[in-house]
C-alpha positions, 0 to 999 in steps of 0.5 A: 077091252075083253070082259070074262064072266065068273058069275052073274056077280064078277067079271074080269077086265083087260083092256087097252086102246089106239090113240092117236093125238095131237098136242102142240102140234105134234101128232102121236099114235100108239096103244094106251097103257093096258088096264086090268081090273074087275066089276062086281055086282053090290046090289041089283035094282029094287023099286026105287033104288037102284042096282049098285056095281063096283068097278076097281081097274089097275092100269100097267104104265109100261105095257103101252107104245113108246109115246103113251107109257107113264112113270107110274101104274094108276089105279082106279075105282067107281061106284056105278048105279043105274035106274030101268026108267022104262022098258026103252029108257035107262039112268046111270051115273058113276062116282070114282076117283082115279090117278093118271100114273104121271102125279101122285094127285087124284082125280074125282070123276063122275057120269050121268047118262041116259041111254035108250033102246029104239028096238032089239037091235039099234040104241043111243046114249048121251052122257056128260062127264067130267074130272075134278082135280085140285090142281087143275081147272075142272074138265066136263065134257058131253057126248052122245052115240050109237049102239048096233047089235048085229047079232046076239054076240057082236056089238058095233058103237060109235060116240062124238062129243065136245069139251065143255071146259076151257081145258078139255079138247075140243071134239073126239070120236070114237068107234068100237066093236064088242065081241061076246065068247059064249060057252053055252 
């Protein structure tokens, strides 16, 4: 994910991921479709009112490896809410909708997460999230992980999770690297 902050209220995003999956004993690896989007701050946090932002994205079906291309472009959007509970603990929750690029069906998306900062460098998070669609059974998942700030502009993260529903993946792992380019 590459993010470009236009100002303190708006950022543009471009993202893709390397995927490796096994479905019915067939393993496919490659780049998922590239996603373009933006995140806009709508409201600052005030007392009991959360900070609110809007995330809009468009996933381009043809900008992907052969096995991960989809027939259609896929939009998505989310309302993002965040509460600062203390100097070390945050609570976030999101509601939104997305399309998968394969069917015209919309899927509702939700997330409830919390994060804890051990210090200025090391943090952890846990989240419960899922996907709700009229044509499939609900897909609920849980994951947790750690973030480590190597420098002011360089962070690494790792997480692992499990599927809670029958249609969810049994397990999944993830790792990431974030680098902030600053003009200051």
